[in-house]
N, C-alpha and C positions, 0 to 999 in steps of 0.2 A: 542609407549608409549612416552610421553613427558619426556625429559631428565632433571629432577629436580635434583639439587645437594643435597639440604636439605629442608625438609618439616617441617613447624611449625604448630602444632595443638593446639589451645587454647580451653579451656573447654573440654580437652581431656579425662576426667574421667566422663563426663556426659552420658546421654542415647545415643545420636548419636555419640559423640566424642570417647567413649571408643571403640565402634565396628569399626568406621571409622579408628581409629589409628591402630588397629590390621590388617585391610585390607591393609592400606598403608604400613605397615611393611612388609607384604607378597609380595607386588608389587614392592616396592622400596628398601627393605632391612631395617632390624631393626635399623642399625646404621645411617640411613638416615632420620629418623623421630624423631623429637623432640616434645615430648608430654608435655603439660603444663596444670595446673589447679590450683585453689586456695587452694586445699587440700594439706596437708603435705606429706603424704606417698603414694607411688605408690601401687596400688592393685596387688595381685598375678596374676590376669588374664593377665596383660600386660607382665609379665616375668621380671626377674631380669636384663636382658641385655638391656632393654628398656632405652631410654634416657628420664628421667622424671625430670621436674623442677617445683617448685612452682612459680606460676605467677598470680598476680592480674593485669588484663588487664588495669586497671586504673593507673598503675605504668609504665609511659612512659619510664622512664630511664631503668628499669629492662627489659622491652620489647625490646628496642633497643640494649641493651647489649646482649641479647640472639640472636637477628637477626645478629648482627655483629660477635659474637663468632663463630656461627655455619654456617655462610654464607647462610642464609635462602633465597631461591628464590621462594618458594611457601608457602602461608598461608592459612590454613582452620580455620577461626575464628568462633568457636562455642560457646564461652563463652557468656551467656545471662541469664537474668531472664525471665521465661516464663509467660504465660497469667494468670494462677491462682494465683501464688505468686506475679505477678506484680500488681494485683488489690489490694492486701493486703498492698502494699506500692508502689503506682505509681511513686512517685518521685525518689525513689531509682532504680526502673525499668528503668526510663529515664536515670539516671545518669550512670548506669552500661552498658546498651545497647548502648546508644548514644556516650558517651564518650569513651567507649571501641572501638566502631566503628572508631571514629575520631582518636584515637591513632594508630589503625591498618593502616588506610589510610595514616597518616602522616609518619609513620615508613616505610611503603611500598614504598612510593614515595621517601623518603630520602635515603633509602638504595637499591633502584632499584630492589625491589622484582619483579620477573617475572609475578606472577599471584596470585590473591587473591580470596578466596571464603568466602562470607558472606551470610548465609542462610536467606531467608525470610520465610513467613508463610501464611497459608490461613487466619490468623488473620488480614491481611490487608484489608479484605473485611468486609462490615457491612451494613450500611444504603443504601438502593436503589439498591442492587444487585439482580439479578435473582437467584432463589434458585437452578435451575438446569443448568449445563454446563456453569458455569460462565467463561467468555472469558479472554484471555490474556490481553486485553486492557480495562477491566471493570473498573468502578468507584471505587476508594479506599476511604472509609469512615469508618474506624475501630471504634469499640465501646470499646476497651480496650487499656490501655497504652502500653502493649506489641505490639498490632497491630499498634498503632501510631509510635512506634520506628521502626517497620519493614517497614512501608511505607517511613519513612525518610531514613532508610538504603538503600532501593531500589533506591530512587532518588539520594542519595549520590553516590552509585556505578556508576550510569549512569554519573553523573557530573564528577566524578574523571576519568572516561574513556575518556570523551571528553576534559576536561580541562587539565589533566596531563598524558593522555595516559597510565593510570594504567589499566591493564587488570583485571578488577573486575567482579566477576560472582556470581550469586545466584539462588536459587530455592525457590518457594513457597511451602514448605513442607505441606502436609496434616497431619492429626494425624498419629504418628509413633508408631508401635507396635513392641516390642522387647522381645525376650525370655531370653536375657542376662542381660540387664541393667534395673534397677528400674526406674520408672517414675521420672520426674524432676520438677513437679509442674505445668503441663499444663492442660488445660481444657479437652483434649482428653485422659487423663491418665486412665480414667475408662476402656478403651479398652485394657489396659494391666492389670490393677488390677483385672478385671473380670476372667482372666485366673488363676491367683494365688489363688483367692478365690474359683474358681470352683474345682481346684484340691485339695486344703487344706480343705475346709469346705463344698463344694458342694452347696454354697449359696452366693449370692452377692446382696448388696443394692447399686443401681446406683444412682449417684448424677446428672446424665443426664436422663431426663424424657423419658418415652416411646414414640416412634414415632419421636424422634429427629435424623434425618439422617445426617451423617457427612462423608466427605471423609477421607479415611484411607489408609495406606500403610504399608507393612511389612518391617521390618528393612533391610533385604538383598536387597530389591529393593531401598530403601532409600540410601544405601551405593552405589549401582550400579549406580544410577542416579547421585550422587555427583561426583563420580570419572569419569564417562562418560563425564559430563559437563567440568570438569577441564582438561580432556585430548583431548577436541575437539579444532581444529584450530580456532583461533579468527575470521578468515575471514568468517567462517560459521555462526557465531552468529548474530542474529538480536535484541537480548535483552541483557541487562547487569544489572544483580542483581535481575531479577524478573520472571524467566521462570515458568510458570505453569507446574506442574507434577501431574499425578493422577494414581490410581491403581484400587480401589473399594470403594463403599460407603455402610454404613449400619446403622441401628438403634440399640439401645441396645437390643431390643427383637429379632432382626435378628441375632445378633451375639450370643445371648443366645441360639437360636434354633440351630445354628451350633455346639455350644458346647454340647448340649443335644444329638446330634447324637453320640458323643463319651463318654459323661458322662450323662446317661439318667435321673439320679435323681437330676441333677442340677436345682436349683431354682433361680429366680431373682425377686426382688421387687425394688421400686423406692422411692427415697427421694431427690428430686432435691434441690440444694443449689445455691449460687450466680453464679456458673459456667453455669447453665442453660441458663441464659440471654445471656452470651457470645456465647455459642453454637447456640442459635437461631439467632444470627446475621450473622452466617457464612453460606456458601452455602452447599447444599446437594450433589452436584457433580461439577467437574471441567473439563473444556475443555483444554486438554494439546496438542492439535494439532500442535502448533507452535514448541514445544520441539521435537515432533515426526518428524516433517519436517526438523528442523535445524540440529539436532544431533542424530537422530534415536532412540529416547527414546521409550521404551515399557516395562511394568512390567512383571515379571515372575510369580507372585503369585496372585491368586484371593482369595476370602474370605474362600473358602472350603479348599484349599491347605495350606493357611496360618494357619487356625485353627488346622488342623491336625499336622502341623509341630510345632506349639506353644505347643500344649498339649504333644506331644511326648518329646520335649526338656525340658519343664518345669517339667514334671513328673519325668524324671530322675534327674534333678537338685535339686528338692525339696526333693527327697528321699535320 
């Protein structure tokens, strides 16, 4: 295990950040993980002994104050505006995502942070990509502002590595499905919402149309991949900021069929909105062979085991 002194998590109360923070606390000690977000109060799920601080990542002075005070040597930068919300206000999406990244890079270089993680997304793809098995070195022509910021973030990670020797890493996350945290405004959020509605109302209206196949991943695999990458020796890496990772792909009707195996009277109908156009610009499946080769990535869950686990956990939680 990498010997980090103190880890900083931004966006630590978000869908990925909250569960990543808990896992980092287990692995490195609750006293060695500094969790930040723009919200005022720490939720109960993190526990009262957690170190939680309110932070707007656009506030460079506060960011550097935290890094200095806690002697941070690893940063997981998850604070961002996602695709759905990003299209509602593209200029604010650019401001938060890009200037937040720049602040993290500047602070990490200035205070000699050992390692930085800045996630990317399948939103980097768009015009001109193959629909199946999109490759590591595929063309990047996104159709959303969120995707534009992620392409820029990937290239900045690579630039910072070569220019400043900053060990910066990232993953192109597919859609992430979680039983713990609520969705955060992304296009693939339907794949989380559908489980809540199936359990509560046995009916769901999907804003993604029938037949739209997208790459997905269960949260435990997302956390596993993130920590695996951050614990890999830099000499093994051939990419900086943009590793493809994958688990499984499905359409709305396919995940509905899996749910029906456990909730037989579940029903789904379709009412596509503006997110459908974003989804259609993304690949149906991802080639993650480079990650598998470089640092041994492989997922633990498929669509069937994920669905079973989601329904079991959410049923207990909602009751």
